[in-house]
DSSP file (Angstrom, degrees, kcal/mol; ACC not computed):
  #  RESIDUE AA STRUCTURE BP1 BP2  ACC     N-H-->O    O-->H-N    N-H-->O    O-->H-N    TCO  KAPPA ALPHA  PHI   PSI    X-CA   Y-CA   Z-CA
    1    1 A M              0   0    0      0, 0.0     2,-0.1     0, 0.0   124,-0.0   0.000 360.0 360.0 360.0 128.1   16.2  -19.0    4.8
    2    2 A G        -     0   0    0      2,-0.2   120,-0.1     1,-0.1   119,-0.0  -0.293 360.0-129.9 -83.0 166.8   12.9  -18.7    6.5
    3    3 A L  S    S+     0   0    0    118,-0.1   119,-3.3   119,-0.1     2,-0.3   0.685  87.2  71.2 -84.8 -22.2    9.5  -18.4    4.8
    4    4 A T  E     +A  121   0A   0    117,-0.3     2,-0.3   115,-0.0   117,-0.2  -0.752  63.8 167.4 -98.4 148.0    8.2  -15.5    6.8
    5    5 A G  E     -A  120   0A   0    115,-2.8   115,-2.7    -2,-0.3     2,-0.4  -0.980  26.3-149.9-154.7 162.8    9.6  -12.1    6.3
    6    6 A K  E     -A  119   0A   0     -2,-0.3     2,-0.4   113,-0.2   113,-0.2  -0.995  11.9-171.9-139.9 129.1    9.3   -8.3    7.0
    7    7 A M  E     -A  118   0A   0    111,-2.8   111,-2.7    -2,-0.4     2,-0.4  -0.984   4.1-176.0-125.3 130.6   10.4   -5.6    4.8
    8    8 A V  E     +A  117   0A   0     -2,-0.4     2,-0.4   109,-0.2   109,-0.2  -0.982   5.3 171.9-129.8 132.6   10.4   -1.9    5.8
    9    9 A R  E     -A  116   0A   0    107,-2.3   107,-2.8    -2,-0.4     2,-0.3  -0.996  16.1-149.8-142.8 135.8   11.3    1.1    3.8
   10   10 A D  E     -A  115   0A   0     -2,-0.4     2,-0.4   105,-0.2   105,-0.2  -0.773   7.9-169.2-102.7 145.5   11.0    4.9    4.5
   11   11 A V  E     -A  114   0A   0    103,-2.5   103,-3.0    -2,-0.3     2,-0.3  -0.987  17.0-138.5-132.7 121.4   10.4    7.7    2.0
   12   12 A E  E     -A  113   0A   0     -2,-0.4     2,-0.3   101,-0.2   101,-0.2  -0.649  24.1-171.1 -79.9 136.6   10.7   11.4    2.8
   13   13 A I  E     -A  112   0A   0     99,-2.3    99,-2.4    -2,-0.3     4,-0.1  -0.953  24.0-157.7-126.8 146.3    7.9   13.4    1.2
   14   14 A K  S    S+     0   0    0     -2,-0.3     3,-0.1    97,-0.2    -1,-0.1   0.546  71.6  90.6 -98.7  -9.0    7.6   17.3    1.0
   15   15 A S  S    S-     0   0    0      1,-0.2    97,-0.2    97,-0.1     2,-0.2  -0.339 100.6 -67.8 -82.9 173.4    3.8   17.2    0.4
   16   16 A D     >  -     0   0    0      1,-0.2     4,-1.7   132,-0.1    -1,-0.2  -0.401  39.0-154.3 -69.7 123.9    1.4   17.3    3.4
   17   17 A G  H  > S+     0   0    0      1,-0.2     4,-2.5     2,-0.2     5,-0.2   0.843  93.0  55.6 -71.0 -35.8    1.6   14.1    5.5
   18   18 A D  H  > S+     0   0    0      2,-0.2     4,-2.1     1,-0.2    -1,-0.2   0.873 107.6  48.5 -64.9 -37.1   -1.9   14.4    6.7
   19   19 A V  H  > S+     0   0    0      2,-0.2     4,-2.1     1,-0.2    -2,-0.2   0.872 109.2  53.9 -64.8 -38.2   -3.3   14.5    3.2
   20   20 A F  H  X S+     0   0    0     -4,-1.7     4,-1.7     2,-0.2    -2,-0.2   0.944 110.3  46.1 -62.3 -46.3   -1.2   11.5    2.3
   21   21 A H  H  X S+     0   0    0     -4,-2.5     4,-2.0     1,-0.2     5,-0.2   0.918 109.7  55.6 -61.3 -43.6   -2.7    9.5    5.2
   22   22 A E  H  X>S+     0   0    0     -4,-2.1     4,-3.1     1,-0.2     5,-1.2   0.877 103.8  55.0 -58.1 -39.8   -6.2   10.7    4.3
   23   23 A I  H  X5S+     0   0    0     -4,-2.1     4,-1.2     3,-0.2     7,-0.2   0.950 111.1  43.0 -61.2 -49.2   -5.7    9.3    0.8
   24   24 A F  H  <5S+     0   0    0     -4,-1.7    -1,-0.2     1,-0.2    -2,-0.2   0.776 123.0  39.4 -68.7 -27.6   -4.8    5.8    2.0
   25   25 A R  H  <5S+     0   0    0     -4,-2.0    25,-0.7    -5,-0.2    -2,-0.2   0.924 134.9   9.4 -87.8 -47.5   -7.6    5.9    4.6
   26   26 A Y  H  <5S+     0   0    0     -4,-3.1    -3,-0.2    -5,-0.2     3,-0.2   0.701 131.9  31.3-108.8 -22.8  -10.5    7.6    2.8
   27   27 A R    ><< +     0   0    0     -4,-1.2     3,-2.2    -5,-1.2     4,-0.3  -0.173  55.1 138.0-137.8  46.3   -9.7    8.0   -0.8
   28   28 A P  G >  S+     0   0    0      0, 0.0     3,-1.7     0, 0.0     4,-0.3   0.789  72.6  72.9 -59.0 -24.7   -7.5    5.2   -2.2
   29   29 A H  G 3  S+     0   0    0      1,-0.3     3,-0.3    -3,-0.2    13,-0.3   0.605  90.4  58.9 -64.7 -14.1   -9.8    5.3   -5.2
   30   30 A H  G X> S+     0   0    0     -3,-2.2     3,-1.5    -7,-0.2     4,-0.7   0.603  81.4  82.7 -86.6 -13.2   -8.1    8.6   -6.1
   31   31 A I  H X> S+     0   0    0     -3,-1.7     4,-2.7    -4,-0.3     3,-0.8   0.805  78.8  68.6 -66.7 -29.9   -4.6    7.1   -6.4
   32   32 A S  H 34 S+     0   0    0     -4,-0.3    -1,-0.3    -3,-0.3    -2,-0.1   0.760 101.7  46.8 -58.2 -27.6   -5.4    5.9  -10.0
   33   33 A T  H <4 S+     0   0    0     -3,-1.5    -1,-0.3     2,-0.1    -2,-0.2   0.699 115.5  45.6 -87.3 -15.9   -5.4    9.6  -11.1
   34   34 A M  H << S+     0   0    0     -3,-0.8    -2,-0.2    -4,-0.7    -3,-0.1   0.786 131.5  18.8 -84.9 -39.6   -2.2   10.3   -9.2
   35   35 A S  S >X S+     0   0    0     -4,-2.7     4,-3.0     4,-0.2     3,-2.0  -0.442  72.0 159.2-134.3  55.2   -0.3    7.2  -10.3
   36   36 A P  T 34 S+     0   0    0      0, 0.0    -1,-0.1     0, 0.0    -4,-0.1   0.756  72.8  58.3 -66.1 -23.5   -2.1    6.0  -13.5
   37   37 A G  T 34 S+     0   0    0      1,-0.1     3,-0.1    23,-0.0    -5,-0.1   0.716 121.7  27.8 -73.4 -17.8    0.9    4.0  -14.9
   38   38 A N  T <4 S+     0   0    0     -3,-2.0    23,-2.8     1,-0.3     2,-0.6   0.795 124.2  40.4-110.5 -43.9    0.9    2.0  -11.6
   39   39 A I  E  <  +B   60   0A   0     -4,-3.0    -1,-0.3    21,-0.2    21,-0.3  -0.953  56.1 174.2-120.2 112.3   -2.6    2.0  -10.2
   40   40 A Q  E     -     0   0A   0     19,-2.0     2,-0.3    -2,-0.6    20,-0.2   0.813  65.7  -8.6 -85.4 -39.1   -5.4    1.5  -12.8
   41   41 A N  E     -B   59   0A   0     18,-1.6    18,-2.5     2,-0.0     2,-0.4  -0.982  47.8-165.3-163.4 143.5   -8.5    1.3  -10.6
   42   42 A V  E     -B   58   0A   0     -2,-0.3     2,-0.4   -13,-0.3    16,-0.2  -0.977  18.3-178.1-138.2 130.6   -9.5    0.9   -6.9
   43   43 A D  E     -B   57   0A   0     14,-2.3    14,-2.8    -2,-0.4     2,-0.6  -0.927  27.7-125.7-127.4 147.6  -13.0   -0.1   -6.0
   44   44 A L  E     +B   56   0A   0     -2,-0.4    12,-0.3    12,-0.2     3,-0.1  -0.828  27.5 174.9 -90.0 123.2  -14.8   -0.5   -2.7
   45   45 A H  E     +     0   0A   0     10,-3.0     2,-0.3    -2,-0.6    11,-0.2   0.692  65.9   7.5-103.0 -26.6  -16.4   -4.0   -2.6
   46   46 A E  E    S+B   55   0A   0      9,-1.4     9,-1.7     2,-0.0    -1,-0.3  -0.992 109.0   4.8-152.1 152.8  -17.7   -4.0    1.0
   47   47 A G  S    S-     0   0    0     -2,-0.3     2,-0.3     7,-0.2     6,-0.1  -0.307  91.3 -53.9  75.5-157.2  -18.1   -1.6    3.9
   48   48 A D    >   -     0   0    0      4,-0.1     3,-1.3    -2,-0.0     6,-0.2  -0.884  57.7 -90.3-121.6 149.9  -17.3    2.2    3.7
   49   49 A W  T 3  S+     0   0    0     -2,-0.3   -23,-0.2     1,-0.2     3,-0.1  -0.381 111.1  19.5 -56.6 135.7  -14.2    4.0    2.6
   50   50 A G  T 3  S+     0   0    0    -25,-0.7     2,-0.4     1,-0.2    -1,-0.2   0.667  98.5 112.5  82.8  19.6  -11.9    4.6    5.7
   51   51 A T  S X  S-     0   0    0     -3,-1.3     3,-1.7   -26,-0.1    22,-0.3  -0.942  71.5-102.3-128.4 148.7  -13.3    2.0    8.0
   52   52 A V  T 3  S+     0   0    0     -2,-0.4    22,-0.2     1,-0.2    -4,-0.1  -0.373 105.6  25.3 -65.3 145.8  -11.9   -1.3    9.4
   53   53 A S  T 3  S+     0   0    0     20,-3.2    -1,-0.2     1,-0.3    21,-0.1   0.333  85.8 137.9  77.3  -0.8  -13.1   -4.4    7.7
   54   54 A S    <   -     0   0    0     -3,-1.7    19,-2.1    -6,-0.2     2,-0.5  -0.358  49.1-133.4 -65.5 150.9  -13.9   -2.7    4.5
   55   55 A V  E     -BC  46  72A   0     -9,-1.7   -10,-3.0    17,-0.2    -9,-1.4  -0.950  22.0-172.1-114.5 130.7  -12.9   -4.6    1.3
   56   56 A I  E     -BC  44  71A   0     15,-2.8    15,-3.4    -2,-0.5     2,-0.5  -0.974  11.9-150.9-123.8 131.9  -11.0   -2.8   -1.5
   57   57 A F  E     -BC  43  70A   0    -14,-2.8   -14,-2.3    -2,-0.4     2,-0.4  -0.910  13.8-163.4-109.0 121.9  -10.2   -4.2   -4.8
   58   58 A W  E     -BC  42  69A   0     11,-3.2    11,-2.2    -2,-0.5     2,-0.5  -0.849  12.7-164.7-109.6 138.7   -7.0   -2.9   -6.6
   59   59 A N  E     +BC  41  68A   0    -18,-2.5   -19,-2.0    -2,-0.4   -18,-1.6  -0.998  34.5 153.8-108.9 121.0   -6.1   -3.2  -10.3
   60   60 A Y  E     -BC  39  67A   0      7,-2.4     7,-3.5    -2,-0.5     2,-0.5  -0.934  43.6-116.5-145.1 164.0   -2.4   -2.3  -10.6
   61   61 A T  E     + C   0  66A   0    -23,-2.8     2,-0.4    -2,-0.3     5,-0.2  -0.937  32.1 173.1-112.8 130.1    0.7   -2.9  -12.8
   62   62 A H  E >   - C   0  65A   0      3,-2.5     3,-2.1    -2,-0.5    71,-0.1  -0.999  69.1  -6.9-135.3 130.5    3.6   -4.7  -11.2
   63   63 A D  T 3  S-     0   0    0     -2,-0.4    -1,-0.1     1,-0.3     3,-0.1   0.813 130.2 -55.5  55.1  29.6    6.7   -5.9  -13.1
   64   64 A G  T 3  S+     0   0    0      1,-0.2     2,-0.4     0, 0.0    -1,-0.3   0.524 117.3 105.4  80.8   6.0    5.1   -4.9  -16.3
   65   65 A K  E <  S-C   62   0A   0     -3,-2.1    -3,-2.5     0, 0.0     2,-0.3  -0.933  73.9-114.3-123.3 144.3    2.0   -7.0  -15.8
   66   66 A E  E     +C   61   0A   0     -2,-0.4     2,-0.3    -5,-0.2    -5,-0.2  -0.580  45.8 170.9 -76.4 132.1   -1.6   -6.2  -14.9
   67   67 A K  E     -C   60   0A   0     -7,-3.5    -7,-2.4    -2,-0.3     2,-0.3  -0.851  20.8-145.2-136.6 165.3   -2.5   -7.6  -11.5
   68   68 A T  E     -C   59   0A   0     -2,-0.3    23,-1.5    -9,-0.2    24,-0.5  -0.940   9.6-174.9-130.9 158.1   -5.2   -7.5   -8.9
   69   69 A A  E     -CD  58  90A   0    -11,-2.2   -11,-3.2    -2,-0.3     2,-0.6  -0.946  13.7-154.0-149.3 132.9   -5.5   -7.6   -5.2
   70   70 A K  E     -CD  57  89A   0     19,-2.5    18,-3.5    -2,-0.3    19,-1.4  -0.931  25.6-173.7-105.6 126.1   -8.5   -7.7   -2.8
   71   71 A E  E     -CD  56  87A   0    -15,-3.4   -15,-2.8    -2,-0.6     2,-0.4  -0.941  21.1-147.6-124.7 140.6   -7.6   -6.3    0.5
   72   72 A V  E     -CD  55  86A   0     14,-2.3    14,-2.8    -2,-0.4     2,-0.7  -0.915  28.2-122.4 -98.9 128.9   -9.4   -6.0    3.9
   73   73 A I  E     + D   0  85A   0    -19,-2.1   -20,-3.2    -2,-0.4    12,-0.2  -0.625  35.1 178.4 -69.0 113.5   -8.6   -2.9    6.0
   74   74 A E  E     +     0   0A   0     10,-2.5     2,-0.3    -2,-0.7    -1,-0.2   0.798  57.9   5.6 -91.6 -33.0   -7.3   -4.6    9.1
   75   75 A A  E     - D   0  84A   0      9,-1.3     9,-2.5   -24,-0.1     2,-0.4  -0.997  50.5-169.2-155.2 144.1   -6.4   -1.6   11.3
   76   76 A I  E     - D   0  83A   0     -2,-0.3     2,-0.5     7,-0.2     7,-0.2  -0.982   2.5-175.8-135.0 126.9   -6.5    2.2   11.3
   77   77 A D  E  >> - D   0  82A   0      5,-2.6     5,-2.1    -2,-0.4     4,-1.0  -0.902   1.7-176.7-124.9  98.5   -4.7    4.3   13.8
   78   78 A E  T  45S+     0   0    0     -2,-0.5    -1,-0.1     3,-0.2     3,-0.1   0.889  84.7  54.7 -63.0 -43.1   -5.6    8.0   13.2
   79   79 A E  T  45S+     0   0    0      1,-0.2    -1,-0.2     2,-0.1    -2,-0.0   0.887 118.1  33.3 -61.7 -41.1   -3.2    9.1   15.9
   80   80 A K  T  45S-     0   0    0      2,-0.1    25,-0.5    -3,-0.1    -1,-0.2   0.490 107.8-125.4 -91.1  -7.5   -0.2    7.4   14.3
   81   81 A K  T  <5 +     0   0    0     -4,-1.0    24,-2.0     1,-0.2     2,-0.4   0.976  60.3 147.9  61.0  57.8   -1.6    8.0   10.7
   82   82 A L  E   < -DE  77 104A   0     -5,-2.1    -5,-2.6    22,-0.2     2,-0.4  -0.967  32.3-175.8-131.8 134.9   -1.4    4.3   10.0
   83   83 A V  E     -DE  76 103A   0     20,-2.4    20,-2.6    -2,-0.4     2,-0.5  -0.998  10.1-158.3-133.3 130.4   -3.5    2.0    7.8
   84   84 A T  E     -DE  75 102A   0     -9,-2.5   -10,-2.5    -2,-0.4    -9,-1.3  -0.951   5.7-168.7-109.9 126.6   -3.0   -1.8    7.5
   85   85 A F  E     -DE  73 101A   0     16,-3.2    16,-2.9    -2,-0.5     2,-0.5  -0.927   7.0-157.7-110.5 132.0   -4.3   -3.8    4.6
   86   86 A K  E     -DE  72 100A   0    -14,-2.8   -14,-2.3    -2,-0.4     2,-0.4  -0.964  20.1-132.0-110.0 125.3   -4.4   -7.6    4.5
   87   87 A V  E     +D   71   0A   0     12,-2.7    12,-0.4    -2,-0.5   -16,-0.2  -0.588  31.8 169.2 -76.4 126.6   -4.4   -9.2    1.0
   88   88 A V  E     +     0   0A   0    -18,-3.5     2,-0.3    -2,-0.4   -17,-0.2   0.529  63.5  10.6-116.7 -12.5   -7.2  -11.8    0.8
   89   89 A E  E    S+D   70   0A   0    -19,-1.4   -19,-2.5     0, 0.0    -1,-0.3  -0.980  86.5  64.1-155.9 163.2   -7.3  -12.5   -2.9
   90   90 A G  E >  S-D   69   0A   0     -2,-0.3     3,-1.5   -21,-0.2   -21,-0.2  -0.514  88.9 -41.3 114.5 178.3   -5.2  -11.8   -6.0
   91   91 A D  G >  S+     0   0    0    -23,-1.5     3,-2.0     1,-0.3     4,-0.3   0.773 121.4  62.3 -60.1 -34.5   -1.9  -12.3   -7.7
   92   92 A L  G >> S+     0   0    0    -24,-0.5     4,-2.1     1,-0.3     3,-1.6   0.844  95.9  62.1 -59.2 -32.1    0.3  -11.8   -4.5
   93   93 A L  G <4 S+     0   0    0     -3,-1.5    -1,-0.3     1,-0.3    -2,-0.2   0.467  87.8  71.6 -78.2   3.9   -1.4  -14.9   -3.0
   94   94 A Q  G <4 S+     0   0    0     -3,-2.0    -1,-0.3    -4,-0.2    -2,-0.2   0.654 116.9  22.1 -79.8 -18.6    0.0  -17.0   -5.9
   95   95 A L  T <4 S+     0   0    0     -3,-1.6    28,-2.5    -4,-0.3    29,-0.4   0.643 123.8  52.2-118.6 -27.1    3.4  -16.5   -4.2
   96   96 A Y  E  <  - F   0 122A   0     -4,-2.1    26,-0.3    26,-0.3    -1,-0.3  -0.958  55.5-154.2-125.8 137.3    2.6  -15.7   -0.6
   97   97 A K  E    S+     0   0A   0     24,-2.9     2,-0.4    -2,-0.4    25,-0.2   0.889  93.2  13.3 -69.1 -45.1    0.5  -17.5    2.0
   98   98 A T  E     - F   0 121A   0     23,-1.0    23,-2.0    -6,-0.1     2,-0.3  -0.978  66.5-179.4-131.9 146.5   -0.1  -14.2    3.8
   99   99 A F  E     + F   0 120A   0    -12,-0.4   -12,-2.7    -2,-0.4     2,-0.4  -0.877   3.0 179.6-148.8 113.2    0.7  -10.6    2.8
  100  100 A I  E     -EF  86 119A   0     19,-3.2    19,-2.5    -2,-0.3     2,-0.5  -0.955   8.2-163.1-122.7 136.6    0.0   -7.6    4.9
  101  101 A I  E     -EF  85 118A   0    -16,-2.9   -16,-3.2    -2,-0.4     2,-0.4  -0.960   6.5-175.9-121.6 120.5    0.8   -4.0    3.8
  102  102 A T  E     -EF  84 117A   0     15,-2.8    15,-2.4    -2,-0.5     2,-0.5  -0.955   5.9-167.7-118.7 139.2    1.0   -1.1    6.3
  103  103 A V  E     -EF  83 116A   0    -20,-2.6   -20,-2.4    -2,-0.4     2,-0.4  -0.993  11.7-179.9-123.9 128.4    1.5    2.5    5.3
  104  104 A H  E     -EF  82 115A   0     11,-2.2    11,-3.1    -2,-0.5     2,-0.5  -0.982  12.8-155.1-132.5 135.7    2.4    4.9    8.1
  105  105 A V  E     - F   0 114A   0    -24,-2.0     2,-0.8   -25,-0.5     9,-0.2  -0.962   1.6-158.9-120.6 123.6    3.0    8.7    7.9
  106  106 A D  E     - F   0 113A   0      7,-2.7     7,-2.1    -2,-0.5   -25,-0.1  -0.882   8.7-177.1-102.2 111.1    5.1   10.5   10.4
  107  107 A T        +     0   0    0     -2,-0.8     2,-0.5     5,-0.2     5,-0.1  -0.021  35.1 128.1-101.0  29.1    4.2   14.2   10.4
  108  108 A K        -     0   0    0      5,-0.1     3,-0.2     3,-0.0     2,-0.1  -0.727  68.7  -3.7 -87.3 128.1    6.7   15.5   12.9
  109  109 A G  S    S-     0   0    0     -2,-0.5     0, 0.0     1,-0.2     0, 0.0  -0.332 107.9 -49.8  87.0-173.1    8.9   18.5   11.6
  110  110 A E  S    S+     0   0    0     -2,-0.1     2,-0.2     2,-0.0    -1,-0.2   0.924 120.6  51.8 -70.2 -46.2    8.9   20.1    8.2
  111  111 A N  S    S-     0   0    0     -3,-0.2     2,-0.3   -95,-0.1   -97,-0.2  -0.609  78.8-135.8 -92.0 157.6    9.3   17.0    6.1
  112  112 A N  E     -A   13   0A   0    -99,-2.4   -99,-2.3    -2,-0.2     2,-0.5  -0.745   9.7-145.2-108.9 153.6    7.0   14.0    6.4
  113  113 A L  E     -AF  12 106A   0     -7,-2.1    -7,-2.7    -2,-0.3     2,-0.5  -0.949   5.5-158.6-126.1 117.1    8.2   10.4    6.4
  114  114 A V  E     -AF  11 105A   0   -103,-3.0  -103,-2.5    -2,-0.5     2,-0.5  -0.801   9.1-163.3 -94.6 130.2    6.1    7.6    4.9
  115  115 A T  E     -AF  10 104A   0    -11,-3.1   -11,-2.2    -2,-0.5     2,-0.5  -0.960   1.8-165.4-114.0 122.0    7.0    4.1    6.2
  116  116 A W  E     -AF   9 103A   0   -107,-2.8  -107,-2.3    -2,-0.5     2,-0.4  -0.933   5.5-172.0-104.7 135.0    5.9    1.1    4.2
  117  117 A T  E     -AF   8 102A   0    -15,-2.4   -15,-2.8    -2,-0.5     2,-0.5  -0.993   5.0-168.6-126.8 127.2    6.0   -2.3    5.9
  118  118 A L  E     -AF   7 101A   0   -111,-2.7  -111,-2.8    -2,-0.4     2,-0.4  -0.977   3.9-174.6-114.5 122.4    5.3   -5.5    4.1
  119  119 A E  E     +AF   6 100A   0    -19,-2.5   -19,-3.2    -2,-0.5     2,-0.3  -0.975  20.2 157.7-113.1 131.3    4.8   -8.7    6.2
  120  120 A Y  E     -AF   5  99A   0   -115,-2.7  -115,-2.8    -2,-0.4     2,-0.4  -0.968  38.2-145.5-152.8 161.7    4.5  -11.9    4.4
  121  121 A E  E     -AF   4  98A   0    -23,-2.0   -24,-2.9    -2,-0.3   -23,-1.0  -0.979  29.6-135.7-130.0 119.1    4.8  -15.7    4.4
  122  122 A K  E     - F   0  96A   0   -119,-3.3   -26,-0.3    -2,-0.4     3,-0.1  -0.340  11.7-130.9 -70.9 156.4    6.0  -17.3    1.2
  123  123 A L  S    S-     0   0    0    -28,-2.5     2,-0.3     1,-0.2   -27,-0.1   0.773  86.1 -10.9 -70.9 -30.3    4.4  -20.3   -0.1
  124  124 A N  S >  S-     0   0    0    -29,-0.4     3,-1.2  -121,-0.1    -1,-0.2  -0.940  76.3 -92.1-160.2 174.2    7.9  -22.1   -0.5
  125  125 A G  T 3  S+     0   0    0     -2,-0.3    -3,-0.0     1,-0.2    -2,-0.0   0.518 114.3  68.4 -73.5  -9.7   11.6  -21.4   -0.4
  126  126 A D  T 3  S+     0   0    0      2,-0.1     2,-0.3     0, 0.0    -1,-0.2   0.611  78.3  99.5 -79.7 -18.9   11.7  -20.7   -4.1
  127  127 A V  S <  S-     0   0    0     -3,-1.2    -5,-0.1   -32,-0.1     2,-0.1  -0.602  71.0-131.4 -84.2 135.1    9.7  -17.5   -3.8
  128  128 A E        -     0   0    0     -2,-0.3    -1,-0.1     1,-0.1    -2,-0.1  -0.325  28.9 -92.9 -74.9 157.2   11.7  -14.2   -3.7
  129  129 A D        -     0   0    0      1,-0.1     2,-2.0    -2,-0.1     3,-0.4  -0.393  46.5-103.2 -63.7 151.6   11.2  -11.5   -1.2
  130  130 A P  S  > S+     0   0    0      0, 0.0     4,-2.4     0, 0.0     5,-0.2  -0.180  71.7 139.4 -78.1  45.9    8.7   -8.8   -2.4
  131  131 A T  H  > S+     0   0    0     -2,-2.0     4,-1.8     1,-0.2     5,-0.1   0.898  71.2  46.1 -55.9 -47.3   11.5   -6.3   -3.3
  132  132 A T  H  > S+     0   0    0     -3,-0.4     4,-2.2     2,-0.2    -1,-0.2   0.857 109.0  54.8 -71.7 -31.8    9.8   -5.2   -6.6
  133  133 A F  H  > S+     0   0    0      2,-0.2     4,-2.1     1,-0.2    -1,-0.2   0.905 108.4  49.5 -63.2 -43.7    6.5   -4.8   -4.9
  134  134 A M  H  X S+     0   0    0     -4,-2.4     4,-1.8     2,-0.2    -2,-0.2   0.825 107.0  54.9 -65.2 -29.4    8.1   -2.5   -2.4
  135  135 A D  H  X S+     0   0    0     -4,-1.8     4,-2.6     2,-0.2    -2,-0.2   0.930 105.7  53.2 -63.1 -46.3    9.6   -0.6   -5.2
  136  136 A L  H  X S+     0   0    0     -4,-2.2     4,-2.5     1,-0.2     5,-0.2   0.927 106.5  52.1 -57.8 -45.4    6.1   -0.1   -6.6
  137  137 A C  H  X S+     0   0    0     -4,-2.1     4,-2.2     1,-0.2    -1,-0.2   0.894 110.4  49.1 -55.4 -42.3    4.9    1.2   -3.2
  138  138 A I  H  X S+     0   0    0     -4,-1.8     4,-2.2     2,-0.2    -1,-0.2   0.900 110.7  48.7 -64.9 -41.5    7.8    3.7   -3.3
  139  139 A V  H  X S+     0   0    0     -4,-2.6     4,-2.5     2,-0.2    -2,-0.2   0.895 110.8  50.5 -63.4 -41.7    7.0    4.9   -6.8
  140  140 A V  H  X S+     0   0    0     -4,-2.5     4,-2.7    -5,-0.2     5,-0.2   0.931 109.6  52.9 -62.8 -44.2    3.3    5.3   -6.0
  141  141 A T  H  X S+     0   0    0     -4,-2.2     4,-2.2    -5,-0.2    -2,-0.2   0.925 109.8  46.7 -58.9 -45.2    4.3    7.4   -3.0
  142  142 A K  H  X S+     0   0    0     -4,-2.2     4,-2.7     2,-0.2    -1,-0.2   0.865 111.0  53.3 -63.8 -38.6    6.5    9.6   -5.1
  143  143 A D  H  X S+     0   0    0     -4,-2.5     4,-2.4     2,-0.2    -2,-0.2   0.887 109.3  47.9 -63.8 -37.8    3.7   10.0   -7.7
  144  144 A I  H  X S+     0   0    0     -4,-2.7     4,-2.0     2,-0.2    -2,-0.2   0.921 111.9  49.9 -69.2 -40.4    1.3   11.0   -5.0
  145  145 A E  H  X S+     0   0    0     -4,-2.2     4,-1.4    -5,-0.2     5,-0.2   0.963 111.1  49.5 -56.7 -52.3    3.8   13.5   -3.7
  146  146 A T  H >X S+     0   0    0     -4,-2.7     4,-0.8     1,-0.2     3,-0.6   0.918 108.9  52.4 -50.2 -50.5    4.3   14.9   -7.2
  147  147 A H  H >< S+     0   0    0     -4,-2.4     3,-0.6     1,-0.2    -1,-0.2   0.895 112.0  45.3 -55.9 -43.5    0.6   15.3   -7.7
  148  148 A H  H 3< S+     0   0    0     -4,-2.0    -1,-0.2     1,-0.2    -2,-0.2   0.648 107.2  58.2 -82.2 -14.2    0.2   17.3   -4.5
  149  149 A L  H <<        0   0    0     -4,-1.4    -1,-0.2    -3,-0.6    -2,-0.2   0.549 360.0 360.0 -87.3 -10.7    3.3   19.6   -5.1
  150  150 A K    <<        0   0    0     -4,-0.8    -1,-0.2    -3,-0.6    -2,-0.1   0.517 360.0 360.0 -64.1 360.0    1.7   20.8   -8.4
């Protein structure tokens, strides 16, 4: 079993895919009002919302515990509706040497597809794949969808 891994999951949403992308690009600080049980706070530490190399700090709940993550926006592709975050500090780095999160929205057709990709390198062979973290991403996606369908 290798230390590096990649996990990909798709979720179909009925809410507007462009709005979903806009939230992760420009307004991640609004996610705490859409999924308050999972995301407690999102702050901008450096740069501007929606720009590459900006630093964002997340307070979230994972596996029943309050956690934090400091992420740098590594890439934004407006055409593909894609945002990539690299975790640079926080609880995930107690288990993983590197952790990169990409959220991509495909807006072709009536329904929209949100694709989450986690790329990671474990600190050692005893560390599990981040399956429960991926589950958290899916739950937050559904919470955002529910919020926008109201």
